[in-house]
C-alpha positions in Angstrom: -0.1 0.1 0.1 1.6 4.0 -0.8 2.2 6.0 1.9 -0.1 8.4 0.6 -3.0 5.6 1.0 -1.7 4.8 4.6 -1.9 8.2 5.3 -5.5 8.2 6.8 -8.0 5.1 8.3 -11.2 5.9 8.2 -14.2 3.5 9.0 -16.2 3.3 5.6 -19.7 3.3 5.5 -22.2 2.5 2.8 -25.1 4.6 2.2 -28.0 2.7 3.3 -30.9 2.8 0.3 -28.7 4.3 -1.9 -30.3 6.0 -5.1 -30.7 4.0 -8.2 -28.8 6.1 -10.1 -25.6 6.0 -8.1 -26.2 2.1 -7.2 -26.1 1.1 -10.7 -23.5 3.5 -11.3 -21.1 2.5 -8.9 -17.7 1.3 -10.4 -15.9 -2.1 -8.7 -13.0 -2.9 -7.5 -11.8 0.9 -6.6 -11.2 2.4 -3.2 -14.5 3.6 -1.9 -15.3 6.3 1.0 -18.2 7.7 2.3 -18.5 10.9 4.3 -21.0 12.2 6.2 -21.3 15.8 5.5 -23.6 18.9 7.1 -24.7 21.1 4.8 -25.8 19.0 1.6 -29.3 18.3 0.7 -28.6 15.2 -1.3 -25.8 12.6 -1.8 -23.1 13.5 -3.6 -20.5 11.3 -5.8 -17.3 11.9 -6.8 -15.4 9.6 -9.1 -11.7 10.3 -9.4 -10.0 8.9 -12.3 -6.2 7.6 -12.8 -5.0 11.2 -14.0 -6.5 12.8 -10.7 -9.4 14.3 -12.3 -12.6 14.7 -10.1 -16.3 13.9 -11.8 -18.7 15.5 -9.6 -22.0 13.8 -9.8 -24.7 15.8 -7.9 -28.6 15.7 -8.1 -28.8 19.5 -7.8 -27.1 22.3 -8.7 -26.5 23.7 -5.2 -25.0 20.4 -3.9 -22.7 20.6 -7.1 -20.9 23.6 -6.4 -21.2 22.4 -2.7 -18.6 19.3 -3.5 -16.8 21.1 -6.1 -15.7 23.5 -2.8 -15.6 19.9 -0.5 -13.2 18.4 -3.1 -11.1 21.7 -3.9 -10.0 21.9 -0.1 -9.4 17.9 -0.4 -6.8 18.7 -2.9 -5.8 22.0 -3.1 -6.5 23.1 0.9 -2.9 24.9 1.8 -3.1 26.4 -1.6 -6.3 27.6 -1.9 -5.9 28.6 2.4 -2.9 31.0 1.0 -4.7 32.5 -1.9 -7.4 33.5 0.4 -4.9 34.9 3.4 -2.9 36.5 1.0 -5.8 38.1 -0.6 -7.5 39.4 2.1 -4.1 40.4 3.7 -4.2 38.0 6.2 -0.2 36.8 6.2 1.0 38.3 9.1 -2.0 36.6 11.4 0.4 33.1 10.6 3.1 33.7 9.0 4.7 36.9 11.1 5.7 40.8 11.6 7.4 40.6 8.4 4.4 40.2 6.4 2.7 43.5 7.3 3.2 45.4 4.9 2.3 42.9 2.2 -1.1 42.7 4.1 -1.3 46.2 4.5 -0.8 46.4 0.6 -3.2 44.1 -0.4 -6.0 45.5 1.6 -5.9 48.9 -0.4 -7.1 46.6 -3.4 -9.7 45.0 -1.7 -13.5 45.3 -3.1 -15.0 47.7 -0.9 -18.1 48.3 -3.0 -21.6 47.4 -3.0 -22.0 43.6 -2.5 -25.7 43.5 -4.4 -24.3 45.2 -7.2 -21.3 43.3 -7.2 -23.3 39.6 -7.1 -25.8 40.8 -9.9 -22.9 41.9 -12.3 -22.0 38.5 -12.6 -25.4 37.1 -13.2 -27.6 40.1 -14.4 -30.8 37.8 -15.5 -30.5 35.7 -12.2 -29.0 38.5 -9.7 -28.6 36.1 -6.8 -27.4 33.2 -8.9 -23.8 34.3 -8.1 -23.8 34.8 -4.4 -25.8 31.3 -4.3 -23.2 29.6 -6.3 -20.2 31.1 -4.2 -22.1 30.4 -0.9 -22.7 26.6 -1.7 -18.8 26.3 -3.1 -17.4 28.0 0.1 -20.0 26.0 2.3 -18.1 22.9 0.6 -14.6 24.4 1.9 -15.6 24.9 5.5 -17.2 21.6 5.7 -13.8 20.0 4.6 -12.1 22.2 7.2 -14.5 20.8 9.7 -13.8 17.0 8.2 -10.5 17.7 8.9 -10.7 19.1 12.5 -12.2 16.3 13.4 -9.3 14.2 11.6 -6.1 15.8 12.3 -4.2 13.5 10.1 -5.5 14.5 7.3 -4.7 18.4 8.1 -2.0 19.1 5.3 1.8 19.6 6.1 2.0 22.8 5.3 -0.1 23.5 8.7 1.7 21.3 10.5 4.6 23.0 9.7 4.2 26.3 10.7 1.2 25.0 13.7 -1.8 26.8 12.5 -5.2 25.9 11.2 -7.1 27.2 7.6 -9.6 29.3 8.5 -13.2 29.2 7.6 -14.7 30.7 4.4 -16.9 33.7 3.4 -18.8 33.5 0.1 -17.8 37.2 -0.5 -14.3 36.4 -0.1 -14.2 34.7 -3.0 -14.9 38.1 -5.0 -13.2 40.2 -3.4 -9.8 39.7 -3.8 -8.6 41.1 -6.6 -4.6 41.6 -6.3 -4.3 37.8 -7.9 -5.9 39.2 -11.5 -4.3 40.4 -14.5 -4.8 44.2 -15.5 -2.6 46.1 -17.2 -0.6 48.7 -17.8 0.4 50.1 -14.3 3.7 49.1 -14.5 4.2 50.1 -18.0 3.1 53.5 -17.6 5.5 54.1 -15.2 8.7 52.9 -17.3 7.7 54.7 -20.0 7.4 57.9 -17.4 11.2 56.7 -16.3 12.1 56.9 -20.0 10.5 60.2 -20.8 12.5 61.5 -17.7 15.9 60.0 -18.5 15.7 60.8 -21.8 12.8 61.1 -23.8 9.2 59.4 -24.3 10.3 58.5 -28.0 12.8 56.5 -27.1 10.4 54.2 -25.0 9.5 52.9 -28.5 12.3 50.4 -28.1 11.2 49.1 -24.5 8.3 48.5 -26.5 6.4 48.9 -29.6 2.5 50.6 -29.7 0.3 49.1 -32.2 -1.9 50.4 -33.7 1.1 52.6 -34.3 0.8 55.4 -32.1 2.9 58.8 -30.7 2.4 59.6 -27.3 3.2 62.8 -25.1 3.6 63.5 -21.6 0.1 64.7 -20.2 0.0 69.1 -19.5 1.0 69.2 -16.0 2.8 65.7 -15.5 6.4 65.5 -14.2 7.6 62.3 -15.5 10.6 61.3 -12.7 8.7 59.6 -10.6 9.8 58.2 -7.4 12.0 55.5 -7.4 9.8 53.1 -5.3 6.5 54.6 -6.5 5.2 50.8 -7.5 6.5 48.7 -4.3 3.1 48.7 -2.6 1.4 47.8 -5.9 4.0 45.1 -6.1 3.7 43.5 -2.7 -0.3 43.4 -3.2 0.3 41.7 -6.4 3.2 39.4 -5.6 3.0 35.6 -5.1 3.8 34.4 -1.8 7.0 32.5 -0.8 9.0 32.2 2.5 12.9 32.7 2.9 15.0 32.6 5.8 16.6 35.8 7.8 19.4 33.2 9.3 17.5 32.8 12.6 17.9 29.7 14.5 14.6 29.8 15.8 12.0 28.4 14.0 9.6 30.9 14.2 11.9 33.6 12.9 12.8 31.9 9.4 9.7 33.6 7.9 10.3 36.3 5.7 9.0 37.4 2.4 11.2 35.7 -0.2 12.9 38.5 -3.0 11.3 38.0 -6.1 13.4 37.5 -9.2 11.1 36.5 -11.7 10.8 37.7 -15.3 7.5 38.2 -16.6 6.6 36.2 -20.1 4.2 36.4 -22.5 0.7 34.9 -22.5 -1.5 32.3 -23.8 -2.4 30.7 -27.1 -5.8 29.1 -28.6 -7.5 28.3 -31.7 -10.8 26.9 -32.8 -11.4 25.2 -36.2 -14.5 24.5 -37.9 -16.2 21.5 -38.7 -15.1 21.7 -42.7 -11.4 22.6 -41.4 -11.4 19.6 -39.1 -10.0 16.3 -39.8 -12.8 14.6 -37.4 -15.6 16.5 -39.0 -16.1 18.3 -35.7 -14.9 21.9 -34.5 -11.8 21.4 -32.4 -11.1 24.2 -29.7 -7.2 23.7 -28.5 -6.0 26.4 -25.5 -2.8 26.7 -23.5 -3.1 29.4 -21.3 0.5 30.7 -20.3 0.8 32.0 -16.5 3.7 31.8 -14.3 4.3 28.3 -13.0 4.2 27.1 -9.4 3.2 24.2 -7.2 0.7 23.5 -7.2 -0.3 23.9 -10.9 -2.5 27.2 -10.9 -5.4 25.3 -12.7 -7.2 22.5 -11.5 -9.1 20.3 -14.1 -12.7 19.0 -12.8 -16.3 17.8 -13.8 -19.3 19.2 -12.4 -22.4 17.7 -13.2 -26.1 18.2 -12.0 -29.5 18.3 -13.4 -29.0 21.3 -15.9 -25.3 21.5 -15.6 -22.6 19.5 -16.9 -19.4 21.5 -17.4 -15.7 20.1 -17.7 -12.2 21.6 -17.8 -9.9 24.0 -16.1 -10.6 26.6 -13.7 -8.1 28.2 -10.4 -9.0 25.8 -7.5 -10.4 28.8 -5.2 -13.1 29.6 -7.4 -16.6 27.5 -8.5 -16.9 26.5 -12.3 -14.7 26.1 -14.6 -13.4 29.1 -17.1 -11.5 26.9 -20.1 -13.8 23.9 -21.3 -17.1 22.8 -22.2 -20.5 22.0 -21.1 -21.9 19.6 -23.7 -22.7 21.6 -26.2 -20.2 24.3 -26.6 -16.7 24.9 -25.6 -14.9 27.8 -24.8 -11.2 29.0 -24.2 -9.1 32.2 -23.4 -5.8 34.2 -24.1 -5.3 37.9 -22.5 -6.8 40.3 -24.3 -4.6 43.7 -24.3 -7.4 46.1 -22.9 -5.8 48.7 -20.5 -7.5 48.4 -17.3 -4.8 51.2 -15.1 -3.9 54.6 -14.4 -1.5 56.3 -12.3 -2.7 59.6 -10.7 -0.4 62.2 -9.3 -1.7 64.9 -6.8 -0.5 67.8 -5.8 -0.7 68.0 -1.7 -2.0 71.2 -0.1 0.7 72.8 1.5 1.0 72.8 5.6 -2.1 70.1 5.4 -0.6 66.9 3.6 -4.1 65.1 4.8 -5.9 67.1 1.6 -5.2 66.8 -2.6 -5.9 69.7 -5.1 -8.7 68.3 -7.5 -10.8 70.5 -9.7 -9.6 73.9 -7.8 -10.6 72.8 -4.6 -8.8 70.7 -1.7 -10.3 67.7 -1.1 -9.9 65.3 1.6 -8.1 61.8 1.6 -10.5 59.2 2.9 -8.8 56.9 5.6 -9.9 53.6 6.7 -7.7 51.9 9.9 -7.7 48.4 10.1 -6.0 46.1 12.8 -3.5 43.4 10.8 -3.3 40.7 13.1 0.3 39.6 13.4 1.7 35.9 14.9 3.6 36.1 17.9 3.6 39.9 18.1 1.5 42.9 19.0 -1.4 43.8 16.0 0.0 46.4 13.6 -2.6 49.5 13.2 -2.6 49.9 9.3 -3.5 53.3 8.0 -5.2 52.9 4.3 -5.6 55.6 2.1 -7.7 56.6 -0.8 -8.6 59.2 -3.1 -11.7 59.6 -5.6 -9.8 57.2 -7.8 -8.4 54.6 -6.0 -5.7 53.7 -3.0 -2.9 55.6 -2.5 0.4 53.4 -3.0 2.8 56.6 -2.4 3.3 60.1 -1.1 6.6 61.6 -1.7 7.0 64.6 0.9 9.9 66.2 -0.7 7.8 67.0 -3.8 4.7 67.7 -1.9 2.6 64.6 -3.9 0.7 61.7 -3.4 0.5 58.7 -6.1 -3.0 56.8 -6.7 -4.0 53.9 -8.8 -7.5 54.0 -10.7 -7.7 50.3 -11.5 -10.6 48.1 -13.1 -10.0 46.1 -10.3 -12.2 48.0 -7.9 -15.3 48.0 -10.0 -18.1 45.7 -9.3 -17.9 42.4 -11.5 -14.1 42.4 -11.5 -13.4 39.4 -9.5 -11.0 37.7 -11.9 -12.2 34.7 -13.8 -15.6 34.4 -11.5 -17.9 35.7 -14.6 -17.2 32.1 -16.1 -20.4 30.9 -14.1 -22.4 32.5 -16.8 -20.8 31.7 -19.6 -20.2 28.3 -19.1 -23.5 27.6 -19.3 -24.5 28.9 -23.0 -25.5 26.9 -25.5 -25.6 29.0 -28.6 -23.1 32.0 -29.7 -25.8 35.0 -29.2 -25.9 33.7 -25.4 -22.0 33.3 -25.2 -22.1 37.1 -26.5 -24.3 38.1 -24.3 -22.8 36.4 -21.1 -19.4 37.8 -22.3 -20.9 41.6 -22.5 -20.4 41.9 -18.8 -17.2 40.1 -18.3 -14.9 42.1 -16.3 -11.3 40.8 -15.8 -8.7 39.0 -17.1 -9.4 41.1 -20.2 -9.7 37.7 -22.3 -10.2 36.5 -26.3 -12.3 33.9 -25.7 -13.3 31.2 -28.9 -15.9 29.3 -29.4 -17.6 26.1 -31.0 -20.5 24.2 -30.7 -21.9 20.9 -31.3 -23.9 22.5 -34.4 -20.6 23.2 -36.4 -20.1 26.8 -35.1 -17.1 28.9 -34.2 -16.4 32.4 -33.1 -14.5 34.7 -31.2 -15.3 37.6 -28.5 -13.5 40.1 -26.7 -14.6 40.6 -23.2 -13.6 42.7 -20.6 -14.3 46.2 -18.4 -12.8 48.9 -21.0 -12.3 52.7 -19.8 -13.5 55.2 -21.9 -10.2 58.3 -22.0 -11.8 60.8 -23.4 -8.5 63.4 -23.8 -5.4 60.8 -23.6 -4.5 57.5 -24.4 -3.1 55.8 -21.0 0.0 55.5 -21.6 1.8 57.9 -18.9 0.6 58.6 -15.8 -1.4 61.7 -15.3 -2.2 64.6 -13.0 -5.3 63.9 -10.6 -6.4 67.4 -10.8 -9.8 66.5 -12.2 -8.6 67.1 -15.9 -7.9 63.4 -17.1 -11.1 61.5 -16.0 -12.9 57.7 -17.3 -16.1 59.0 -18.7 -17.6 55.7 -17.7 -16.8 52.4 -19.7 -17.2 50.9 -23.1 -20.2 48.4 -23.6 -19.6 44.7 -23.6 -21.4 44.3 -26.5 -19.2 47.6 -28.2 -16.2 45.1 -27.9 -15.2 43.0 -31.2 -16.4 39.7 -32.4 -16.5 37.0 -35.2 -18.2 34.0 -36.0 -17.6 31.5 -38.8 -14.7 33.0 -40.8 -14.2 31.9 -44.4 -10.6 30.3 -43.9 -12.0 28.0 -41.1 -10.1 28.9 -37.6 -9.9 31.4 -35.5 -6.2 31.7 -33.5 -4.8 34.0 -30.9 -1.8 34.8 -28.9 -2.1 37.9 -27.3 -1.3 39.2 -30.7 -3.0 43.0 -31.6 -5.7 42.0 -33.0 -8.1 44.6 -33.0 -10.2 45.3 -36.2 -8.7 47.9 -38.3 -10.8 51.3 -38.9 -14.1 52.0 -37.2 -15.3 51.8 -34.7 -12.6 49.4 -32.4 -9.7 51.5 -33.3 -11.3 54.5 -32.2 -11.8 53.0 -28.7 -8.1 53.0 -27.8 -8.6 49.7 -25.8 -4.8 49.5 -25.9 -1.6 49.8 -27.4 0.5 47.0 -25.7 0.4 43.6 -27.3 2.7 40.5 -27.0 4.9 40.3 -29.9 3.3 38.5 -32.8 5.7 35.6 -33.4 3.3 32.8 -31.8 0.5 34.1 -33.7 2.3 33.9 -36.8 3.3 30.3 -36.2 -0.2 29.6 -35.6 -1.5 30.5 -38.2 1.1 29.1 -40.4 0.8 25.9 -39.3 -3.1 25.8 -39.2 -3.0 27.1 -43.0 -0.9 24.8 -44.1 -2.9 21.7 -43.1 -5.6 21.3 -45.3 -7.7 19.4 -42.6 -6.9 19.6 -38.7 -6.6 16.7 -36.3 -6.3 16.5 -32.7 -2.7 14.8 -33.1 -1.7 18.0 -35.4 -3.6 20.4 -32.1 -1.2 18.0 -29.7 1.6 19.0 -32.0 1.1 22.5 -32.5 0.5 23.3 -28.9 4.3 21.8 -28.3 5.3 23.6 -31.4 9.2 25.0 -30.9 10.1 26.5 -33.8 11.2 30.2 -33.4 9.7 32.8 -36.1 12.1 35.4 -34.5 15.3 32.8 -35.0 14.3 32.0 -38.6 14.4 36.3 -39.5 17.6 36.6 -37.5 19.4 33.4 -39.3 18.4 35.0 -42.5 20.2 37.8 -41.6 23.2 36.1 -41.0 23.3 33.7 -44.1 25.4 36.2 -46.5 27.9 36.9 -43.4 31.2 35.3 -43.1 34.2 35.7 -40.7 37.8 35.0 -40.0 37.6 34.5 -36.4 37.0 30.5 -35.7 34.7 31.3 -33.2 32.5 33.5 -35.0 32.4 31.0 -38.3 31.4 28.3 -35.8 29.0 30.4 -34.3 28.0 31.1 -37.9 27.6 27.9 -39.0 25.8 26.4 -36.1 22.7 28.9 -36.7 22.8 28.7 -40.5 22.4 25.1 -40.3 19.8 24.9 -37.8 16.0 24.4 -38.2 15.1 26.9 -35.7 13.3 24.5 -33.5 14.3 25.1 -29.9 14.9 21.6 -28.9 16.0 20.6 -25.7 19.1 18.5 -26.8 20.3 21.0 -29.3 23.0 23.1 -29.1 21.7 26.0 -31.6 18.9 27.1 -29.7 21.0 27.2 -26.6 23.5 29.6 -28.5 20.5 31.7 -30.0 19.0 32.8 -26.3 22.0 33.4 -25.1 23.3 35.7 -28.4 19.5 37.5 -28.2 18.7 38.0 -24.3 22.4 38.7 -23.1 24.2 40.8 -25.8 22.4 41.3 -29.0 19.8 43.2 -27.4 21.6 45.4 -25.1 24.2 46.1 -27.9 21.5 47.0 -30.2 20.1 49.6 -27.9 23.6 50.9 -27.0 24.0 51.1 -30.8 21.2 53.3 -32.1 20.0 55.0 -28.9 22.0 58.4 -27.5 23.5 57.0 -24.3 21.0 58.7 -22.1 18.6 56.9 -23.7 19.9 53.2 -23.7 20.9 53.4 -19.9 16.9 54.3 -19.2 15.8 51.2 -20.7 16.0 47.6 -19.7 15.0 45.5 -22.3 14.4 45.8 -26.0 11.4 45.2 -27.8 11.8 42.0 -30.1 9.8 43.8 -33.0 11.7 46.8 -32.7 14.5 44.9 -32.8 14.2 42.5 -35.8 12.7 45.6 -37.8 15.8 47.8 -36.9 18.2 44.9 -38.4 16.0 43.6 -41.3 16.0 47.6 -42.5 19.0 49.1 -41.1 18.9 52.2 -42.4 16.3 53.1 -40.6 18.2 52.3 -36.9 21.8 52.7 -38.0 21.9 55.4 -40.2 20.5 57.2 -43.3 23.1 55.8 -45.7 21.7 52.1 -46.6 25.6 50.6 -47.3 27.2 52.0 -44.0 24.1 51.1 -42.0 24.1 47.6 -43.0 27.8 47.4 -42.5 27.4 48.7 -38.8 24.3 45.9 -38.8 26.9 43.3 -40.0 29.8 44.1 -37.5 27.3 44.6 -34.2 25.9 41.1 -35.4 29.0 39.5 -35.6 30.8 41.1 -32.7 27.6 39.8 -30.5 27.5 36.6 -32.1 31.2 36.1 -31.1 30.9 36.8 -27.1 27.5 34.6 -26.7 30.1 31.8 -28.3 32.8 33.1 -25.6 30.0 32.8 -22.9 28.5 29.3 -23.8 32.3 27.9 -23.7 31.9 29.2 -20.0 28.5 27.9 -19.2 28.3 24.6 -21.4 32.3 23.8 -22.1 34.2 23.9 -25.1 32.9 21.2 -27.1 29.9 22.4 -28.7 29.0 19.0 -29.8 28.1 19.0 -26.1 26.2 21.8 -25.8 22.1 21.4 -24.8 19.7 24.1 -24.6 17.6 22.1 -22.0 20.7 21.9 -19.5 20.6 25.8 -19.7 16.5 26.2 -19.8 15.3 24.1 -17.6 11.9 23.5 -15.0 11.8 23.9 -11.5 9.0 24.4 -9.7 9.7 25.4 -6.3 7.2 25.2 -3.3 6.4 28.2 -1.4 7.8 26.2 1.8 11.2 25.0 0.0 13.5 27.5 1.7 12.4 26.6 5.3 12.4 23.1 5.1 15.5 20.6 5.1 16.7 18.8 1.8 14.8 15.6 2.3 11.7 17.4 2.4 12.9 19.8 -0.4 13.3 17.3 -2.8 9.8 15.9 -2.1 7.8 19.1 -2.5 9.9 20.4 -5.1 9.6 19.4 -9.0 12.5 19.6 -11.0 14.9 20.8 -12.0 13.2 19.4 -15.7 15.1 20.0 -18.9 13.3 21.5 -21.7 12.9 23.0 -25.0 11.3 26.1 -26.4 11.5 29.8 -26.0 10.0 32.9 -25.5 8.4 33.2 -28.9 7.4 29.5 -29.7 4.0 28.5 -29.2 5.1 26.2 -26.4 6.3 29.2 -24.4 9.5 29.0 -22.2 9.9 32.3 -20.8 12.9 32.5 -18.7 14.7 34.8 -16.5 18.1 35.8 -18.3 20.0 35.2 -15.0 19.9 31.3 -15.0 17.6 30.4 -17.8 15.0 29.4 -15.6 11.6 28.9 -16.7 9.5 31.1 -15.0 6.2 31.1 -17.3 4.3 29.4 -19.9 1.1 26.4 -20.5 1.2 24.6 -17.6 -2.3 23.4 -18.8 -3.1 22.4 -21.8 -6.6 21.4 -23.4 -7.6 20.2 -26.8 -11.5 19.7 -27.1 -13.4 17.4 -29.5 -16.1 19.2 -30.2 -19.3 16.5 -29.8 -17.4 13.5 -29.6 -16.3 14.7 -26.1 -14.2 11.7 -24.9 -12.0 12.3 -27.3 -10.6 15.6 -25.6 -7.1 15.8 -24.2 -5.6 17.5 -21.1 -2.4 17.7 -19.2 -1.8 19.6 -16.2 1.5 20.3 -14.5 3.0 18.5 -12.4 -0.2 17.0 -11.1 -3.9 17.6 -9.7 -3.1 17.3 -6.2 -1.8 19.9 -4.0 -0.4 17.3 -1.4 3.2 16.2 -2.1 2.6 12.8 -0.8 0.1 12.5 -3.4 0.3 10.2 -6.2 -1.1 13.0 -8.1 1.1 15.9 -7.1 3.6 15.3 -9.9 2.5 12.2 -12.1 2.0 14.3 -15.1 5.0 16.2 -15.1 6.8 14.0 -17.5 4.3 13.8 -20.2 4.0 17.8 -19.8 7.9 17.9 -21.0 7.3 15.0 -23.7 4.2 16.9 -24.9 1.6 13.6 -23.9 -1.8 14.3 -22.9 -4.8 12.2 -21.1 -8.2 12.1 -22.6 -10.3 14.4 -20.8 -13.2 12.0 -20.1 -16.6 13.0 -20.2 -19.3 10.3 -20.3 -20.3 8.0 -17.6 -19.1 5.0 -18.9 -15.7 6.2 -20.2 -15.7 7.5 -16.9 -16.3 4.3 -14.5 -13.6 2.5 -16.8 -10.9 5.2 -15.8 -12.0 5.6 -12.2 -9.1 4.7 -9.8 -11.3 6.0 -6.3 -15.3 6.7 -5.7 -16.2 9.1 -2.9 -19.9 9.1 -1.4 -20.3 13.0 0.0 -24.0 12.4 2.7 -26.1 14.8 4.4 -25.6 14.5 7.8 -28.3 12.1 9.4 -29.0 10.0 6.9 -29.1 6.4 7.9 -26.0 4.4 7.5 -24.2 1.3 8.3 -20.3 0.6 8.8 -18.7 -1.6 6.8 -14.8 -3.1 7.6 -12.3 -0.4 7.8 -10.0 0.4 5.0 -7.7 2.5 4.8 -7.4 5.3 2.3 -6.7 9.2 2.1 -9.7 11.4 2.0 
């Protein structure tokens, strides 16, 4: 018997007079467990398949979401408790005084508006429905917390490690927390202001290209020279939780927020293929959302079935429903759509009275809330939370007599990230799906759609501010001249259906339809590099019919279009230097696929990430501008190298010579660095040795090596790059991958059992569970498991059966069996 199975010995009970539907269908020969649970109306059955996916069968919707919450806690209790504590600003209560500052920051960004309006925004046709779902889901979580209170041996080890117990949830906790969502473009505003301060706003085009082409200007009255730490509080509010050490011997003094060293990556891929373009004769929908890697996985795959509801797919474990998947009639999948939902406001403080700020010629009082932050082993911290009419104050500059506050769509009703899926996951037609997406708030999304009637579609969704007199690309004075005029209606955002080419693809590229009315809406100007999208279109267009296997290959595709473009520029070049000549030969003979076991992708990524970009910036910009910009936009780099006269000077021949010299010198430097990193023999270089996937548990730094090896997963050699469809974004310090597609789904619309999925590194959040890391190898290899939907297929693949029965039902005791709850 495995260690996970031996964790908890319970007496099992069998339901006396079980409902016939359950009794007829119960799988035989698998471990069975029955748990009496207060709060249920009727018995719920959970079948766990061999890949760790729970299939929840209930007789009413309330019980279905209750059981989803119970099961989420069963598999991910520590993860969701931590999610709640981080979002509500309750970390210091269990981790100590060093987390009080992060708690204060998180509390600034909680939703504090009218809750009736909040609930009604998600399900406007049935305003009470959203709260009912959240209430049932959190009641299920709380029921499992009660269960572990009675069976302490079932408490996840993290709670035992630091001697605290999970807290009960309220329905409001699900939607009030906003700081884990993806809004934009606050950090980019500040970076652009920094460039404008140190050089010019025009120089910022080297950092990020604006699309459609656009020239911004510094707003009247704005001093772009912002305080260095102006975004420190915002970063604390939205950062992940990781523990570090302070060097003390006392266990309770080892807990510190670990420094964040991760570098941001790019978003996600999805596509949908019509029945006439599909090899199956049915639509195919594929989605692999890219987020920061974590353990447990950010996503959780679940199946929830009740009369009138039968959904399966991936969501976040702390939320009810699924956001990517299908309901037996339609399928849906998302990527980020680049609506700008944030602005930084700068205020003049009243001389002699910093409790007031100037607004439209008058002095207006800050709104101040005072809250007590409980702190473990220390006195509570009294936190002062300061707000302007626009949002929370994140910085006060006493020297310049200014304050800085964030206006974010985060703080509007209906902006709980992904919670809005509780409405669209019920849609049965494209019209219904669009109607649900019309009130979608966050994150801003490209939603692709397919249905059993053969229709496919795309809908952009997200709360989009209307800025009547500026573009949102720089901070603005908070004196009343720069105000949002409400929001664009959701049904005004772009959409399409059943295109003539037979497919739709998105990869966070700029896809606002040209011309009126959508360009005039100025939804956003900052988008991901289009290389991934171009590769998707290249492959899908070339295939006469697209199969499930084709979609698997495309999700795992590691061909780099930027590598192909740069190699074309290297084609005519040569060098008498042996190392440079060897580097040229390696890249010219490469097929541009960033395989883990190949040398060329290692040389290419070291060249671009550590040498070419910086040298290009230094060559084409004035020194002050080059120093102000940390990164070079890849599109700008590629265009500048392909058309050197646009970057290196007006003389085409001289510009080309400068370009060629730059490429050769930086390639020589990259080769020398590869010799230091991988050794002198290029035959032994492998990209996968540099580019590695390591999932570190948030407690990794505070446990011993034996425990650390059991809770971390990796390092795993893995190919791909930042601009391949199979994204492998990395931090340049050590090439450790930071973000990418932890979950992948491919949905065969209509023949649902043929759908495929994988979730890295596994479904469970318990390190001693077989499903904690069992999918990691498959994920790296590009393999999948069947995402089963029919009851018959699920029963054949079931490895465990759990019955949740209302407390008080008559039962008879069976022989004791040993299994983990």
